[in-house]
DSSP file (Angstrom, degrees, kcal/mol; ACC not computed):
  #  RESIDUE AA STRUCTURE BP1 BP2  ACC     N-H-->O    O-->H-N    N-H-->O    O-->H-N    TCO  KAPPA ALPHA  PHI   PSI    X-CA   Y-CA   Z-CA
    1    1 A M              0   0    0      0, 0.0     2,-0.4     0, 0.0     0, 0.0   0.000 360.0 360.0 360.0 127.6   -0.1    0.0    0.0
    2    2 A K        -     0   0    0      2,-0.0     2,-0.4     0, 0.0     0, 0.0  -0.958 360.0-152.6-118.5 139.0    1.4    3.4   -1.0
    3    3 A L        -     0   0    0     -2,-0.4     2,-0.5     2,-0.0     0, 0.0  -0.903   5.5-162.0-109.2 129.3    0.3    6.7    0.4
    4    4 A F        -     0   0    0     -2,-0.4     2,-0.5     2,-0.0    -2,-0.0  -0.958   3.2-162.8-118.7 128.1    0.6    9.9   -1.5
    5    5 A F        +     0   0    0     -2,-0.5     2,-0.3     2,-0.0    -2,-0.0  -0.906  15.4 173.5-108.1 130.5    0.4   13.2    0.2
    6    6 A G        -     0   0    0     -2,-0.5     2,-0.5     2,-0.0    -2,-0.0  -0.867  31.2-109.4-135.0 169.3   -0.3   16.4   -1.7
    7    7 A L        -     0   0    0     -2,-0.3     2,-0.4     2,-0.0    -2,-0.0  -0.894  27.0-166.3-103.8 127.7   -1.0   20.1   -1.1
    8    8 A A        -     0   0    0     -2,-0.5     2,-0.3     2,-0.0    -2,-0.0  -0.945   7.3-176.2-112.1 137.7   -4.3   21.4   -1.8
    9    9 A T        -     0   0    0     -2,-0.4     2,-0.3     2,-0.0    -2,-0.0  -0.922   3.3-178.8-131.5 155.2   -5.0   25.2   -2.0
   10   10 A A        -     0   0    0     -2,-0.3     2,-0.5     2,-0.0    -2,-0.0  -0.987  26.0-127.2-149.4 150.9   -8.2   27.3   -2.5
   11   11 A I        -     0   0    0     -2,-0.3     2,-0.3     2,-0.0    -2,-0.0  -0.898  32.7-176.3-102.0 132.3   -9.1   30.9   -2.8
   12   12 A A        -     0   0    0     -2,-0.5     2,-0.3     2,-0.0    -2,-0.0  -0.798  15.0-130.8-121.0 163.1  -11.8   32.0   -0.4
   13   13 A Q        -     0   0    0     -2,-0.3     2,-0.5     2,-0.0    -2,-0.0  -0.876   6.0-156.5-117.2 151.9  -13.6   35.3    0.1
   14   14 A A        -     0   0    0     -2,-0.3     2,-0.3     2,-0.0    -2,-0.0  -0.995  16.5-152.1-120.4 127.8  -14.3   37.5    3.1
   15   15 A H        +     0   0    0     -2,-0.5     2,-0.3     2,-0.0    -2,-0.0  -0.771  22.8 161.4-103.0 148.9  -17.4   40.0    2.7
   16   16 A F        -     0   0    0     -2,-0.3     2,-0.5     2,-0.0    -2,-0.0  -0.973  31.6-134.6-162.8 159.6  -17.6   43.3    4.6
   17   17 A N        -     0   0    0     -2,-0.3     2,-0.5     2,-0.0    -2,-0.0  -0.979  17.6-141.6-125.7 115.6  -19.4   46.6    4.6
   18   18 A L        +     0   0    0     -2,-0.5     2,-0.3     0, 0.0    -2,-0.0  -0.671  31.6 175.1 -77.7 124.5  -17.5   49.8    5.0
   19   19 A V        -     0   0    0     -2,-0.5     3,-0.1    51,-0.0    -2,-0.0  -0.879  37.3-100.0-130.1 161.0  -19.4   52.3    7.1
   20   20 A V        -     0   0    0     -2,-0.3    50,-0.5     1,-0.1     2,-0.1  -0.491  53.9-101.9 -68.3 143.3  -19.1   55.7    8.7
   21   21 A P        -     0   0    0      0, 0.0     2,-0.1     0, 0.0    -1,-0.1  -0.489  41.1-111.1 -65.9 141.2  -18.4   55.4   12.5
   22   22 A L        -     0   0    0     -2,-0.1     2,-0.4   114,-0.1    47,-0.2  -0.448  33.6-172.0 -70.0 144.8  -21.4   55.9   14.6
   23   23 A S  E     +A   68   0A   0     45,-2.2    45,-2.2    -2,-0.1     2,-0.3  -0.998   4.9 179.2-135.3 141.6  -21.6   58.9   16.8
   24   24 A I  E     +A   67   0A   0     -2,-0.4     2,-0.3    43,-0.2    43,-0.2  -0.997   2.8 175.2-140.1 144.6  -24.2   59.7   19.5
   25   25 A E  E     -A   66   0A   0     41,-1.6    41,-2.7    -2,-0.3     2,-0.8  -0.993  32.6-121.3-140.6 149.7  -24.6   62.6   21.7
   26   26 A Q  E     +A   65   0A   0     -2,-0.3    39,-0.3    39,-0.2    -2,-0.0  -0.800  26.9 176.1 -89.9 117.2  -27.0   63.9   24.3
   27   27 A T  E    S+     0   0A   0     37,-1.5    38,-0.2    -2,-0.8    -1,-0.2   0.685  74.5  19.5 -94.0 -18.8  -28.2   67.3   23.2
   28   28 A K  E    S-A   64   0A   0     36,-1.9    36,-2.2     3,-0.0    -1,-0.3  -0.946  80.4-128.7-150.0 131.0  -30.8   67.7   26.0
   29   29 A P        -     0   0    0      0, 0.0     2,-0.5     0, 0.0    84,-0.1  -0.279  34.6 -98.5 -70.1 159.1  -30.8   65.8   29.4
   30   30 A I        -     0   0    0     33,-0.1     2,-0.8    84,-0.1    32,-0.2  -0.679  34.1-155.3 -74.8 125.7  -34.1   64.1   30.6
   31   31 A E  B     +C   61   0B   0     30,-2.9    30,-2.0    -2,-0.5    -1,-0.0  -0.895  15.8 178.6-104.4 108.0  -35.7   66.4   33.1
   32   32 A M        -     0   0    0     -2,-0.8    -1,-0.1     1,-0.2     2,-0.1   0.613  30.1-148.6 -84.0 -12.1  -37.8   64.2   35.3
   33   33 A G        -     0   0    0     -3,-0.1     2,-0.4    28,-0.1    -1,-0.2  -0.397  47.2 -11.7  82.4-155.9  -39.0   67.1   37.4
   34   34 A D        -     0   0    0     22,-0.4    22,-2.3    -2,-0.1     2,-0.4  -0.698  62.8-172.4 -85.8 131.1  -39.8   66.9   41.2
   35   35 A I  B     -D   55   0C   0     -2,-0.4    20,-0.2    20,-0.2    19,-0.1  -0.983  30.1-109.1-122.6 133.4  -40.1   63.4   42.6
   36   36 A Y        -     0   0    0     18,-2.6     2,-1.5    -2,-0.4     5,-0.1  -0.334  25.4-128.9 -59.9 137.5  -41.4   62.7   46.2
   37   37 A N        +     0   0    0     85,-0.1     2,-0.4    86,-0.0    -1,-0.1  -0.599  64.8 125.9 -93.8  71.3  -38.5   61.5   48.5
   38   38 A I    >   -     0   0    0     -2,-1.5     3,-1.1    83,-0.1    81,-0.3  -0.999  65.5-106.2-131.5 135.4  -40.4   58.4   49.7
   39   39 A A  T 3  S+     0   0    0     -2,-0.4    81,-0.2     1,-0.2    82,-0.1  -0.255 100.3  14.6 -60.7 143.6  -39.1   54.9   49.6
   40   40 A N  T 3  S+     0   0    0     79,-2.7     2,-0.3     1,-0.2    -1,-0.2   0.747  91.0 138.1  65.2  30.1  -40.6   52.6   47.0
   41   41 A I  E <   -E  119   0D   0     -3,-1.1    78,-2.7    78,-0.8     2,-0.3  -0.834  38.5-148.2-104.3 147.1  -42.4   55.4   45.0
   42   42 A H  E     +E  118   0D   0     -2,-0.3    12,-3.1    76,-0.2    13,-0.5  -0.880  18.3 176.8-123.4 143.7  -42.4   55.5   41.3
   43   43 A C  E     -E  117   0D   0     74,-2.3    74,-3.6    -2,-0.3     2,-0.4  -0.977   9.1-171.1-146.6 131.5  -42.4   58.3   38.6
   44   44 A E  E     -EF 116  51D   0      7,-2.9     7,-2.1    -2,-0.3     2,-0.5  -0.986   6.7-161.1-130.4 134.2  -42.3   57.7   34.8
   45   45 A L  E     +EF 115  50D   0     70,-3.3    70,-1.9    -2,-0.4     5,-0.2  -0.945  24.5 151.8-116.5 117.3  -41.8   60.2   32.0
   46   46 A T  E >   - F   0  49D   0      3,-2.1     3,-1.8    -2,-0.5    48,-0.1  -0.662  63.6 -81.4-125.7-170.4  -42.8   59.3   28.5
   47   47 A A  T 3  S+     0   0    0      1,-0.3     3,-0.1    -2,-0.2    15,-0.1   0.741 128.9  58.0 -64.3 -20.4  -44.0   61.2   25.4
   48   48 A Q  T 3  S-     0   0    0      1,-0.3    -1,-0.3     3,-0.0     2,-0.2   0.421 120.9-100.7 -90.1   4.2  -47.5   61.2   26.9
   49   49 A G  E <   -F   46   0D   0     -3,-1.8    -3,-2.1     2,-0.0    -1,-0.3  -0.577  52.5 -43.0 108.5-175.7  -46.2   63.0   30.1
   50   50 A S  E     +F   45   0D   0     -5,-0.2     2,-0.3    -2,-0.2    -5,-0.2  -0.654  56.0 169.4 -96.7 151.0  -45.3   62.0   33.7
   51   51 A Q  E     +F   44   0D   0     -7,-2.1    -7,-2.9    -2,-0.3     2,-0.2  -0.987  22.3  83.2-152.2 154.9  -47.3   59.5   35.7
   52   52 A G  S >  S-     0   0    0     -2,-0.3     3,-1.1    -9,-0.2    -9,-0.1  -0.399  79.3 -85.2 128.0 157.0  -47.0   57.6   38.8
   53   53 A E  T 3  S+     0   0    0      1,-0.2   -10,-0.2    -2,-0.2    -1,-0.1   0.629 122.1  57.5 -66.0 -16.7  -47.5   58.2   42.6
   54   54 A G  T 3  S+     0   0    0    -12,-3.1   -18,-2.6    -3,-0.1     2,-0.6   0.544  80.1 102.8 -96.6  -4.9  -44.0   59.7   42.9
   55   55 A C  B <   -D   35   0C   0     -3,-1.1     2,-0.3   -13,-0.5   -20,-0.2  -0.675  54.5-162.1 -83.3 120.6  -44.4   62.5   40.4
   56   56 A A        -     0   0    0    -22,-2.3   -22,-0.4    -2,-0.6     2,-0.3  -0.642  40.2 -87.6 -90.6 153.3  -45.0   65.9   41.9
   57   57 A S  S    S+     0   0    0     -2,-0.3     2,-0.3   -24,-0.1    -1,-0.1  -0.507  79.5 118.8 -70.1 124.2  -46.4   68.6   39.6
   58   58 A S        -     0   0    0     -2,-0.3     2,-0.4   -26,-0.1    -3,-0.0  -0.978  68.2 -64.4-170.2 172.7  -43.4   70.2   37.9
   59   59 A N        +     0   0    0     -2,-0.3     2,-0.3     2,-0.0   -26,-0.1  -0.605  53.9 170.7 -76.0 127.5  -41.7   70.9   34.7
   60   60 A T        +     0   0    0     -2,-0.4     2,-0.3   -27,-0.1   -28,-0.2  -0.908   8.1 177.6-129.5 158.4  -40.5   67.8   32.8
   61   61 A S  B     -C   31   0B   0    -30,-2.0   -30,-2.9    -2,-0.3   -28,-0.1  -0.939  30.6-108.6-161.5 148.2  -39.1   67.2   29.4
   62   62 A L        -     0   0    0     -2,-0.3    52,-0.2   -32,-0.2     2,-0.1  -0.407  37.0-113.9 -75.5 152.4  -37.9   64.3   27.5
   63   63 A G  E     - B   0 113A   0     50,-3.0    50,-2.0    -2,-0.1     2,-0.4  -0.349  24.9-138.7 -78.8 165.8  -34.3   64.1   26.7
   64   64 A K  E     -AB  28 112A   0    -36,-2.2   -36,-1.9    48,-0.2   -37,-1.5  -0.995  12.5-167.3-132.9 134.8  -32.9   64.3   23.2
   65   65 A L  E     -AB  26 111A   0     46,-2.7    46,-2.7    -2,-0.4     2,-0.5  -0.939  11.0-149.1-116.1 138.3  -30.1   62.2   21.6
   66   66 A M  E     -AB  25 110A   0    -41,-2.7   -41,-1.6    -2,-0.3     2,-0.4  -0.953  16.6-167.8-112.1 121.8  -28.5   63.1   18.2
   67   67 A L  E     -AB  24 109A   0     42,-2.8    42,-3.1    -2,-0.5     2,-0.4  -0.927   6.9-178.3-117.8 131.7  -27.3   60.0   16.2
   68   68 A K  E     +A   23   0A   0    -45,-2.2   -45,-2.2    -2,-0.4     2,-0.3  -0.981  23.9 114.3-128.5 143.2  -25.0   60.2   13.2
   69   69 A G        -     0   0    0     -2,-0.4     2,-0.4    36,-0.3   -47,-0.1  -0.926  63.7 -20.5-175.3-165.7  -23.9   57.3   11.0
   70   70 A N  S >  S-     0   0    0    -50,-0.5     3,-1.8    -2,-0.3    34,-0.3  -0.514  73.1-107.9 -65.0 120.5  -24.0   55.6    7.5
   71   71 A E  T 3  S+     0   0    0     -2,-0.4    34,-0.2     1,-0.2    -1,-0.1  -0.179  97.1   9.3 -49.9 137.1  -27.0   56.8    5.6
   72   72 A T  T 3  S+     0   0    0     32,-1.9    -1,-0.2     1,-0.3    33,-0.1   0.352  96.4 127.9  70.7  -4.4  -29.8   54.3    5.1
   73   73 A E    <   -     0   0    0     -3,-1.8    31,-3.0    32,-0.1     2,-0.4  -0.436  58.5-125.2 -75.9 160.0  -28.2   51.8    7.6
   74   74 A Q  E     -I  103   0E   0     29,-0.2    65,-2.7    -3,-0.1     2,-0.4  -0.853  28.3-171.4-103.0 138.0  -30.2   50.4   10.5
   75   75 A V  E     -IJ 102 138E   0     27,-3.1    27,-2.7    -2,-0.4     2,-0.5  -0.937  17.6-138.8-128.5 153.3  -28.8   50.7   13.9
   76   76 A L  E     -IJ 101 137E   0     61,-3.2    61,-2.4    -2,-0.4     2,-0.4  -0.954  15.5-164.1-108.5 129.1  -29.9   49.3   17.2
   77   77 A I  E     -IJ 100 136E   0     23,-3.4    23,-2.6    -2,-0.5     2,-0.4  -0.961   9.0-178.0-114.6 135.8  -29.8   51.6   20.3
   78   78 A T  E     -IJ  99 135E   0     57,-2.6    57,-3.1    -2,-0.4     2,-0.4  -0.994   8.5-163.1-132.2 135.7  -29.9   50.0   23.7
   79   79 A V  E     - J   0 134E   0     19,-3.1    55,-0.2    -2,-0.4    14,-0.1  -0.888  13.9-139.7-114.8 149.4  -30.0   51.9   27.1
   80   80 A T  E     - J   0 133E   0     53,-1.8    53,-0.5    -2,-0.4     9,-0.1  -0.921  14.6-120.7-116.5 134.6  -29.2   50.2   30.4
   81   81 A P        -     0   0    0      0, 0.0     2,-0.3     0, 0.0     9,-0.2  -0.345  33.5-166.2 -63.5 147.3  -31.0   50.7   33.7
   82   82 A V  E     -G   89   0D   0      7,-2.1     7,-2.8    50,-0.0     2,-0.3  -0.883  10.1-158.9-130.1 166.3  -28.8   51.9   36.6
   83   83 A T  E     +G   88   0D   0     -2,-0.3     5,-0.2     5,-0.2     2,-0.2  -0.964   8.2 177.7-136.2 153.1  -29.0   52.2   40.4
   84   84 A N        -     0   0    0      3,-2.2    46,-0.0    -2,-0.3     0, 0.0  -0.620  58.0 -66.2-132.2-154.3  -27.4   54.2   43.1
   85   85 A N  S    S+     0   0    0     -2,-0.2     3,-0.1     1,-0.2    -2,-0.0   0.753 129.0  19.0 -69.0 -24.8  -27.9   54.3   46.8
   86   86 A S  S    S+     0   0    0      1,-0.2    34,-2.6    34,-0.1    35,-1.6   0.634 118.5  41.5-124.0 -16.2  -31.3   55.9   46.6
   87   87 A V  E     - H   0 119D   0     32,-0.3    -3,-2.2    33,-0.2     2,-0.5  -0.952  51.2-147.5-138.3 153.9  -32.9   55.3   43.2
   88   88 A F  E     -GH  83 118D   0     30,-2.4    30,-2.1    -2,-0.3     2,-0.4  -0.991  26.7-164.3-115.7 119.6  -33.3   52.8   40.4
   89   89 A F  E     -GH  82 117D   0     -7,-2.8    -7,-2.1    -2,-0.5    28,-0.2  -0.873  10.3-173.3-112.6 135.7  -33.5   54.6   36.9
   90   90 A T  E     - H   0 116D   0     26,-2.3    26,-2.5    -2,-0.4     2,-0.1  -0.955  19.0-140.8-128.6 111.0  -34.7   52.9   33.7
   91   91 A P  E     - H   0 115D   0      0, 0.0     2,-0.4     0, 0.0    24,-0.3  -0.456  21.5-160.1 -66.8 143.5  -34.3   54.9   30.5
   92   92 A I  E     - H   0 114D   0     22,-1.9    22,-3.5   -47,-0.2     6,-0.2  -0.984   7.6-151.9-128.3 124.2  -37.3   54.5   28.2
   93   93 A F    >   -     0   0    0      4,-2.7     3,-2.0    -2,-0.4    20,-0.1  -0.318  43.3 -92.1 -77.6 175.1  -37.6   55.1   24.4
   94   94 A D  T 3  S+     0   0    0     18,-0.5   -47,-0.1     1,-0.3    -1,-0.1   0.769 125.5  62.7 -58.1 -29.2  -40.9   56.2   22.7
   95   95 A N  T 3  S-     0   0    0      2,-0.1    -1,-0.3     4,-0.1     3,-0.1   0.418 117.6-112.0 -80.1   3.7  -41.7   52.5   22.1
   96   96 A G  S <  S+     0   0    0     -3,-2.0     2,-0.2     1,-0.3    -2,-0.1   0.534  83.9  99.5  81.8   6.0  -41.8   51.9   25.9
   97   97 A K  S    S-     0   0    0      2,-0.2    -4,-2.7     1,-0.0    -1,-0.3  -0.610  81.7-115.2-117.1-178.4  -38.6   49.7   25.8
   98   98 A Q  S    S+     0   0    0     -2,-0.2   -19,-3.1    -6,-0.2     2,-0.3   0.358  96.8  55.3 -96.9   5.4  -35.0   49.9   26.5
   99   99 A S  E     -I   78   0E   0    -21,-0.2     2,-0.4    -6,-0.0   -21,-0.2  -0.989  59.7-174.5-139.2 152.0  -34.0   49.3   22.8
  100  100 A L  E     -I   77   0E   0    -23,-2.6   -23,-3.4    -2,-0.3     2,-0.5  -0.999  16.2-144.8-145.1 134.3  -34.9   51.0   19.6
  101  101 A S  E     +I   76   0E   0     -2,-0.4     2,-0.4   -25,-0.2   -25,-0.2  -0.893  27.0 179.8 -99.7 130.5  -34.1   50.2   15.9
  102  102 A V  E     -I   75   0E   0    -27,-2.7   -27,-3.1    -2,-0.5     2,-0.6  -0.973  26.6-137.6-134.0 145.1  -33.7   53.2   13.7
  103  103 A S  E     -I   74   0E   0     -2,-0.4   -29,-0.2   -29,-0.2   -30,-0.1  -0.908  30.9-132.6 -99.3 119.6  -32.9   53.8   10.0
  104  104 A L        -     0   0    0    -31,-3.0   -32,-1.9    -2,-0.6     2,-0.2  -0.354  19.4-158.7 -76.9 152.5  -30.4   56.6    9.6
  105  105 A S        -     0   0    0      2,-0.6   -36,-0.3   -34,-0.2     4,-0.1  -0.505  38.5 -89.8-116.6-174.4  -30.8   59.4    7.2
  106  106 A S  S    S+     0   0    0     -2,-0.2     2,-0.2   -35,-0.1   -35,-0.1   0.698 112.1  53.0 -73.6 -16.5  -28.4   61.8    5.5
  107  107 A T  S    S-     0   0    0      1,-0.1    -2,-0.6   -39,-0.0     2,-0.0  -0.678 110.4 -74.0-108.3 168.1  -28.9   64.3    8.3
  108  108 A A        -     0   0    0     -2,-0.2     2,-0.6    -4,-0.1   -40,-0.2  -0.333  48.7-129.5 -62.0 139.8  -28.4   63.6   12.1
  109  109 A T  E     -B   67   0A   0    -42,-3.1   -42,-2.8    -4,-0.1     2,-0.4  -0.825  16.9-147.7 -98.9 124.6  -31.3   61.6   13.5
  110  110 A E  E     -B   66   0A   0     -2,-0.6     2,-0.4   -44,-0.2   -44,-0.2  -0.771  15.1-170.3 -92.0 132.4  -32.9   63.0   16.6
  111  111 A I  E     -B   65   0A   0    -46,-2.7   -46,-2.7    -2,-0.4     2,-0.3  -0.990  13.7-139.2-128.1 133.3  -34.3   60.6   19.2
  112  112 A S  E     -B   64   0A   0     -2,-0.4   -18,-0.5   -48,-0.2     2,-0.3  -0.602  20.9-174.5 -83.9 145.3  -36.5   61.3   22.3
  113  113 A I  E     +B   63   0A   0    -50,-2.0   -50,-3.0    -2,-0.3   -20,-0.2  -0.992   9.1 171.5-146.1 136.2  -35.9   59.5   25.5
  114  114 A G  E     - H   0  92D   0    -22,-3.5   -22,-1.9    -2,-0.3     2,-0.3  -0.284  15.1-155.2-120.5-146.9  -37.7   59.5   28.8
  115  115 A G  E     -EH  45  91D   0    -70,-1.9   -70,-3.3   -24,-0.3     2,-0.4  -0.992  16.5-117.2-176.9 168.2  -37.3   57.3   31.9
  116  116 A A  E     -EH  44  90D   0    -26,-2.5   -26,-2.3    -2,-0.3     2,-0.4  -0.994  21.7-166.4-124.7 127.1  -38.6   55.7   35.1
  117  117 A I  E     -EH  43  89D   0    -74,-3.6   -74,-2.3    -2,-0.4     2,-0.5  -0.945   4.0-173.9-115.5 129.4  -37.3   56.5   38.6
  118  118 A T  E     -EH  42  88D   0    -30,-2.1   -30,-2.4    -2,-0.4     2,-0.7  -0.993  22.9-137.6-114.3 129.4  -38.2   54.3   41.6
  119  119 A V  E     -EH  41  87D   0    -78,-2.7   -79,-2.7    -2,-0.5   -78,-0.8  -0.758  18.7-173.7 -84.4 121.5  -36.9   55.7   44.8
  120  120 A T        -     0   0    0    -34,-2.6     2,-0.3    -2,-0.7   -33,-0.2   0.735  69.6  -4.2 -87.8 -27.0  -35.5   52.8   46.8
  121  121 A E  S    S-     0   0    0    -35,-1.6    -1,-0.3   -82,-0.1   -83,-0.1  -0.938  88.9 -83.9-161.8 145.7  -34.8   54.7   50.0
  122  122 A S        -     0   0    0     -2,-0.3     2,-0.2    -3,-0.1   -84,-0.1  -0.178  51.5-177.2 -53.3 139.7  -35.1   58.3   51.1
  123  123 A A        -     0   0    0      1,-0.1     2,-0.1   -37,-0.1    -1,-0.1  -0.651  37.5 -56.3-126.0-176.9  -32.1   60.4   50.2
  124  124 A N        -     0   0    0     -2,-0.2    -1,-0.1     1,-0.1     2,-0.0  -0.429  61.5-115.6 -61.0 139.1  -30.8   63.9   50.6
  125  125 A L  S    S+     0   0    0     -2,-0.1    -1,-0.1    -3,-0.0    -3,-0.0  -0.328  71.0  53.9 -76.0 162.6  -33.2   66.5   49.3
  126  126 A G  S    S-     0   0    0      2,-0.0     0, 0.0    -2,-0.0     0, 0.0  -0.505  94.2 -10.8 112.7-179.8  -32.4   68.7   46.4
  127  127 A P        -     0   0    0      0, 0.0     2,-0.3     0, 0.0   -93,-0.0  -0.205  63.2-179.3 -57.1 137.0  -31.2   68.3   42.8
  128  128 A Q        -     0   0    0      2,-0.0     2,-0.3     0, 0.0    -2,-0.0  -0.891   9.5-170.6-130.6 163.6  -30.0   64.8   41.8
  129  129 A S        -     0   0    0     -2,-0.3     2,-0.3     2,-0.0     0, 0.0  -0.983   4.3-169.2-151.0 158.4  -28.6   63.2   38.7
  130  130 A I        -     0   0    0     -2,-0.3     2,-0.4   -46,-0.0   -46,-0.0  -0.993  16.5-137.0-149.7 141.3  -27.8   59.8   37.5
  131  131 A S        -     0   0    0     -2,-0.3     2,-0.3   -42,-0.0   -42,-0.1  -0.816  19.5-172.6-105.3 148.2  -25.9   58.6   34.5
  132  132 A Y        -     0   0    0     -2,-0.4     2,-0.4   -50,-0.1   -42,-0.0  -0.927  23.2-109.4-133.7 158.7  -26.8   55.8   32.2
  133  133 A L  E     -J   80   0E   0    -53,-0.5   -53,-1.8    -2,-0.3     2,-0.5  -0.712  20.4-165.1-100.3 139.2  -25.3   54.0   29.3
  134  134 A I  E     -J   79   0E   0     -2,-0.4     2,-0.4   -55,-0.2   -55,-0.2  -0.968   7.0-168.5-121.1 128.8  -26.3   54.3   25.8
  135  135 A E  E     -J   78   0E   0    -57,-3.1   -57,-2.6    -2,-0.5     2,-0.4  -0.972   2.1-172.5-118.7 130.0  -25.0   51.6   23.2
  136  136 A V  E     +J   77   0E   0     -2,-0.4     2,-0.4   -59,-0.2   -59,-0.2  -0.977   8.4 172.2-124.8 131.3  -25.5   52.0   19.4
  137  137 A N  E     -J   76   0E   0    -61,-2.4   -61,-3.2    -2,-0.4     2,-0.2  -0.986  35.9-113.4-137.4 148.2  -24.6   49.3   16.9
  138  138 A Y  E      J   75   0E   0     -2,-0.4   -63,-0.2   -63,-0.2  -119,-0.0  -0.545 360.0 360.0 -72.7 145.7  -25.1   48.8   13.2
  139  139 A Q              0   0    0    -65,-2.7   -64,-0.1    -2,-0.2    -1,-0.1   0.417 360.0 360.0 -98.7 360.0  -27.6   45.8   12.5
């Protein structure tokens, strides 16, 4: 029995799509307004306004995000809930979820965002802020 070894070669292909790097910036912060400093109380701000037993009458406004990228491409934007010592914050898009699929255009795309705050325990009175993560990826 004789064995013959040979070398085989092939040319293969890799496919890819060159795109403009994505950029996102917050052009207007979310203004949740006055929220009662009572443990386990909830306040939510959406395009329909604020609601919940924790919302005091005050000025509120949705935040604005500006998104730029490859024209006509689809992107998925995801926001992550966060917590600190006294509140749990969930960012909310107009669809009521923490993710949103958007088709980009030749100009910057503006996206509105609201949120929900649950006071987990009473904290110091006065102005507060909390940071949250926004992730954007081409689909």
